[in-house]
Every structure is written in structure tokens, then in C-alpha cells.
C-alpha positions as CSV (number, residue, x, y, z in Angstrom):
1,M,13.9,15.0,29.8
2,N,13.2,13.6,26.0
3,K,12.6,15.5,22.9
4,A,8.7,15.7,23.5
5,N,9.2,17.2,26.8
6,K,11.1,20.2,26.7
7,L,12.2,23.7,27.5
8,Q,11.7,26.5,25.2
9,L,13.3,30.0,26.2
10,F,10.8,32.6,26.0
11,Q,12.6,36.1,26.4
12,E,15.2,34.1,28.0
13,K,12.9,32.6,30.3
14,K,11.8,29.1,30.2
15,V,8.5,27.5,29.4
16,R,8.0,24.2,29.5
17,T,6.4,22.3,26.4
18,H,5.3,18.9,24.9
19,C,5.0,17.9,21.5
20,D,2.1,15.2,20.7
21,E,4.0,13.3,17.7
22,E,0.3,11.6,17.0
23,Q,-1.0,14.9,16.4
24,E,1.8,16.9,15.0
25,K,1.1,19.4,17.4
26,W,3.0,21.5,20.0
27,Y,1.5,22.2,23.7
28,F,3.1,25.0,26.0
29,S,2.4,25.5,29.6
30,I,-0.4,28.3,30.0
31,I,1.0,29.4,33.7
32,D,4.8,29.5,32.6
33,V,4.0,32.4,29.5
34,V,1.0,34.0,32.0
35,A,4.1,34.6,34.4
36,I,6.3,36.0,31.8
37,L,3.6,38.2,30.0
38,T,2.2,39.7,33.2
39,E,5.4,39.0,35.9
40,S,2.7,38.4,38.3
41,K,3.6,36.9,41.3
42,N,1.0,34.5,41.6
43,P,0.2,33.6,37.6
44,Q,-1.8,30.2,39.0
45,T,-4.4,33.0,40.1
46,Y,-4.1,35.1,37.5
47,W,-5.0,32.1,34.6
48,R,-7.7,31.3,36.9
49,V,-9.0,34.5,36.6
50,L,-8.1,35.1,33.6
51,K,-9.7,31.9,32.6
52,K,-13.6,32.9,34.1
53,R,-13.6,35.9,32.3
54,L,-12.9,34.7,29.3
55,L,-15.5,31.4,29.5
56,D,-17.8,34.4,30.7
57,E,-17.7,35.9,27.5
58,G,-17.9,32.7,25.3
59,N,-14.1,32.4,24.7
60,E,-14.2,28.3,24.3
61,T,-11.1,28.8,22.2
62,V,-9.2,29.3,24.9
63,T,-11.3,28.1,28.0
64,N,-11.1,24.4,26.2
65,C,-7.7,23.8,26.8
66,N,-5.9,20.5,27.7
67,T,-4.2,19.3,30.9
68,L,-0.9,17.6,30.9
69,K,1.5,16.5,33.5
70,M,4.6,18.7,33.6
71,Q,7.6,18.8,35.5
72,A,7.1,21.1,38.5
73,T,9.9,23.2,40.0
74,D,10.0,20.4,42.8
75,D,10.9,18.0,39.8
76,K,7.5,16.0,40.2
77,M,5.1,15.8,37.7
78,R,2.4,18.0,38.4
79,S,-1.1,18.1,35.9
80,T,-1.0,21.9,34.5
81,D,-3.1,23.6,31.5
82,V,-1.7,23.8,28.5
83,A,-2.4,25.4,25.3
84,D,-1.6,24.6,21.4
85,T,-0.4,27.2,19.2
86,E,-3.8,28.8,18.0
87,Q,-4.9,28.9,21.6
88,L,-1.7,30.4,23.0
89,L,-1.9,33.4,20.7
90,R,-5.4,33.7,21.5
91,L,-4.4,33.7,25.1
92,I,-1.7,36.5,24.4
93,Q,-4.5,38.9,22.6
94,S,-6.3,38.7,25.9
95,I,-3.5,39.5,28.2
96,P,-3.4,43.5,29.2
97,S,0.8,43.9,29.4
98,P,3.1,45.7,27.6
99,K,5.1,42.6,26.8
100,A,2.4,41.1,25.0
101,E,2.4,44.0,22.8
102,P,4.8,42.9,20.6
103,F,2.9,40.0,19.7
104,K,0.0,41.5,19.2
105,L,1.6,43.7,16.4
106,W,2.6,41.0,14.5
107,L,-0.8,39.0,14.3
108,S,-2.0,42.1,13.1
109,K,0.6,42.5,10.2
110,V,0.0,38.8,9.7
111,G,-3.6,39.1,9.6
112,Y,-3.6,41.9,7.5
113,E,-1.1,40.4,4.9
114,R,-3.5,37.3,4.4
115,I,-6.3,39.5,3.6
116,E,-4.0,41.2,0.8
117,E,-2.9,37.6,0.1
118,I,-6.6,36.4,-0.5
119,E,-7.1,39.6,-3.0
120,N,-3.8,39.4,-4.6
121,P,-2.6,35.6,-4.6
122,E,1.2,36.5,-6.1
123,L,1.8,38.4,-2.6
124,A,1.7,34.8,-1.3
125,F,4.4,33.6,-3.4
126,E,6.5,36.6,-3.0
127,R,6.2,36.3,0.8
128,A,7.1,32.6,0.4
129,M,10.0,33.1,-1.9
130,K,11.4,35.9,1.0
131,T,10.5,33.3,3.8
132,Y,12.6,30.7,2.1
133,L,15.4,33.0,1.0
134,K,16.0,34.1,4.5
135,K,15.9,30.3,5.7
136,G,18.7,30.0,3.3
137,Y,17.0,27.8,0.6
138,S,18.7,28.1,-3.1
139,K,17.0,29.8,-5.4
140,E,16.5,26.6,-7.7
141,W,15.3,24.8,-4.3
142,I,12.5,27.8,-3.8
143,N,11.3,27.5,-7.5
144,Q,10.8,23.8,-7.4
145,R,8.8,24.6,-4.0
146,L,6.6,27.4,-5.3
147,K,5.7,25.2,-8.4
148,S,5.0,22.6,-6.0
149,I,2.5,24.9,-4.1
150,E,0.6,25.6,-7.6
151,V,0.8,21.8,-8.4
152,K,-0.9,20.8,-5.2
153,K,-3.5,23.9,-5.5
154,E,-4.6,22.4,-9.0
155,L,-4.9,18.7,-7.2
156,T,-6.9,20.2,-4.2
157,D,-9.1,21.9,-6.9
158,E,-9.7,18.7,-8.6
159,W,-10.6,17.1,-5.6
160,Q,-13.1,19.7,-4.5
161,T,-14.8,19.4,-8.0
162,R,-14.8,15.6,-7.2
163,G,-16.8,16.1,-3.8
164,M,-14.0,15.5,-1.2
165,K,-13.9,16.8,1.8
166,E,-11.1,19.3,2.9
167,D,-8.5,18.4,5.8
168,L,-9.6,14.7,6.4
169,E,-10.4,13.1,2.8
170,Y,-7.5,15.2,1.5
171,A,-5.2,13.5,3.8
172,I,-5.9,10.1,3.2
173,L,-5.7,11.0,-0.9
174,T,-2.3,12.7,-0.2
175,N,-1.0,9.9,2.3
176,E,-2.3,7.7,-0.8
177,I,-0.2,9.0,-3.4
178,T,3.1,9.5,-1.2
179,K,2.8,5.8,-0.3
180,V,2.8,4.8,-3.6
181,W,5.7,7.0,-5.2
182,S,8.0,6.7,-2.3
183,D,7.2,3.4,-0.8
184,K,6.3,5.3,2.7
185,S,3.2,6.6,4.6
186,V,3.3,10.4,5.2
187,K,3.5,9.8,8.6
188,E,6.7,6.9,7.9
189,Y,8.3,9.7,5.5
190,K,8.5,12.3,8.1
191,K,9.8,9.6,10.5
192,F,12.3,8.7,8.3
193,K,13.2,12.6,8.3
194,N,13.1,13.2,11.6
195,L,10.5,15.7,11.3
196,K,7.7,16.2,14.0
197,K,5.3,19.1,13.3
198,E,7.8,20.7,10.1
199,N,6.4,20.7,6.7
200,L,7.3,17.3,4.6
201,R,8.0,19.3,1.3
202,D,10.1,21.7,3.0
203,N,12.4,19.0,4.1
204,M,12.7,17.5,0.5
205,S,15.6,17.6,-2.1
206,N,15.1,19.0,-5.5
207,L,14.7,15.4,-6.9
208,E,12.1,14.1,-4.5
209,L,9.9,17.8,-4.9
210,V,10.0,16.8,-8.5
211,L,8.6,13.4,-8.2
212,N,6.3,14.6,-6.0
213,M,4.8,16.9,-8.2
214,L,4.7,14.2,-10.9
215,A,2.7,11.8,-8.8
216,E,0.5,15.2,-8.0
217,A,0.0,16.3,-11.3
218,S,-0.9,12.7,-12.6
219,T,-2.8,12.3,-10.3
220,T,-4.8,15.6,-10.9
221,E,-4.8,14.8,-14.9
222,I,-6.1,11.0,-14.7
223,S,-9.2,12.4,-12.2
224,K,-9.9,14.8,-15.0
225,K,-10.1,12.2,-17.5
226,K,-11.8,9.5,-15.3
227,K,-14.0,11.8,-13.2
228,P,-14.3,9.5,-9.8
229,A,-17.1,9.8,-7.6
230,G,-16.6,8.8,-3.8
231,L,-13.4,8.3,-2.0
232,N,-12.6,5.1,-2.6
233,E,-12.4,5.7,-6.2
234,N,-10.4,8.9,-6.0
235,I,-8.1,6.5,-4.0
236,N,-7.9,4.3,-6.9
237,I,-7.0,7.4,-9.0
238,A,-4.8,8.7,-6.5
239,R,-2.6,5.6,-6.6
240,K,-2.4,5.2,-10.4
241,G,-0.8,9.0,-10.1
242,G,1.7,8.2,-7.6
243,N,2.3,4.9,-9.5
244,V,3.2,7.4,-12.6
245,A,6.3,8.9,-10.5
246,K,7.4,5.4,-8.7
247,K,8.3,4.1,-11.9
248,A,10.1,7.2,-12.7
249,R,11.9,7.2,-9.0
250,I,12.6,3.1,-9.6
251,E,14.4,4.2,-13.2
252,I,16.3,7.1,-12.0
253,E,17.8,5.0,-8.4
254,K,18.3,1.9,-11.5
255,Q,20.6,4.5,-13.2
256,T,22.1,6.2,-10.5
257,D,22.3,3.2,-7.8
258,E,21.3,5.9,-5.2
259,S,18.3,5.9,-3.5
260,V,15.9,8.9,-4.1
261,V,14.4,8.9,-1.0
262,T,16.9,10.4,1.6
263,K,17.0,10.7,5.2
264,N,18.4,14.5,4.9
265,N,16.1,17.0,5.9
266,A,16.2,20.8,6.0
267,K,19.0,21.4,8.1
268,K,21.1,18.6,5.7
269,L,19.7,20.4,2.5
270,L,21.0,23.9,4.0
271,D,24.2,22.8,5.1
272,K,25.1,22.4,1.2
273,P,25.3,26.2,-0.2
274,D,24.1,25.3,-3.3
275,N,21.4,22.5,-2.5
276,K,23.1,19.7,-4.7
277,N,25.1,16.8,-4.5
278,I,22.8,15.9,-1.5
279,E,24.3,13.1,0.9
280,N,22.0,10.0,0.6
281,N,21.8,8.0,4.0
């Protein structure tokens, strides 16, 4: 069984999953999750009845699920309904089961925290700091990462001012910046680091983060001066910003005889107690 199709343990029981590398999205077998949470002797029927009820209620988030072929208990590949992470969490909220309660409480807590962060953005940084510390990142790296979030926010605010559309056009522009300074598209960069859905910046070394910030900060400042209109002009500005960091990257590599862009991901970074002297591959 390959990496994209494997079994995940869910309270010591198995849930079949599939990773769509193009969409960078995980899918989970709904029948497996229903079987665990409800302990139903016939989870297929339980899901069929629940799906109809949700459809009658107008809940399209869960009912518009995908179907994928997954390995069944008889080892044959059979079609089964699957849910992405958002659909799965919504589904769990609809299941009246004691085993679903911890997830419902967690979702309520996360929702409350998100509302708090909207009212007081500093809380988001504090929680991010605690989360990264728990994962084992050094304080030096965390400070760089939090600064990178601030720099990216300033850039997206500038893109919004220039009329760029979130998600699609933001992604196009981010890709252009990354491709220029690192000589790799975002997709190529993630593949180079053996990543799937993981955040690329969470898997960068301090130096990679610094250069990425330089590229984004430069793009922001150039955009403020040039005031580009339309996607093509913004792409041109993104390339100019990326080129500022590319020149710095080339000079650093010339002085150190080492590549700045490294295969090391978070696993490698966290293997180093101080996150320094990162081994280049």
C-alpha cells in the first residue's frame, strides 16, 4: 500500500485514508469513522440513513461527498464514500454518540478561540508560539516564523488594495515570488522537501525563512511604489520582489559554498536541538 493510501489509527481502530497530492487534501472513509463513533453493527446503513437526514436538512457540506475506491476487508478495491477534513468534522457534529463528544467539545473550543483572535489578534501569535514550542521548534526559529506571518499579512493586505482575489490570485503571486528567489515553484519546493499538505514555511530553515521574508517584504514595498493594476502587472512586481531575495541567496551560496534551499523538512529541523548547523542535502 503506497503513501497516498494507508490506514490511520483512530482510537486504536483503523480508518482508511487517501491523500490527493494535486489538491494537497486528505480523504477519510466515512463508513470507517461511523463504525468507530457509533459502534453500529451495520455502519453502511447508519451512514445511508444519516446522509438522507442531512440532505433533507439542506446540509450539502457533508452530503456532497466524494467516492473513492479503497481496499475492503476482502482485500478488493471497492467504492466508498469519503470526506475531506472539513466534511469529516461537520459529520462528527451530526453523530449523537458519546465517542463524538470530545471532538464536539474541541470544535467548540477552537471556534471560541478563533472569535477571541478576531477581537484580539495578539492572541493568535501567543497561541502559535505555544504550539510551535510544543512541537519542539527553537525560540529563535519561532520568532522568525511569527515575523514571517506578519510580513505575509502585510503583503496580502497590499494585494487586496490592488484588487487581487484571495486564494487563486494570491496563490499565483506567491508561487511567482517563490519560484524566482528559490528557483523552485511552491509545488516543486514541497516535493523537494518531501511534503504533502504540510505548510512549506513550517519546514524551512531560519535562512530559508529570512530570504522568503525578504522576497515578500520587497514585493510589498515595490508594489506600494509602483501601484500595479491587474494580475499581470502584479505578477511582474512579484518577480521583482523575488529577484531581490534571489540575489541575496546567490551571494550567500557563493560565500558559503552551500545551497540555501535544503531538502531538510521539519523532521530534520527538529532533530537538531538548536535548529542550527542544518545539514544540506
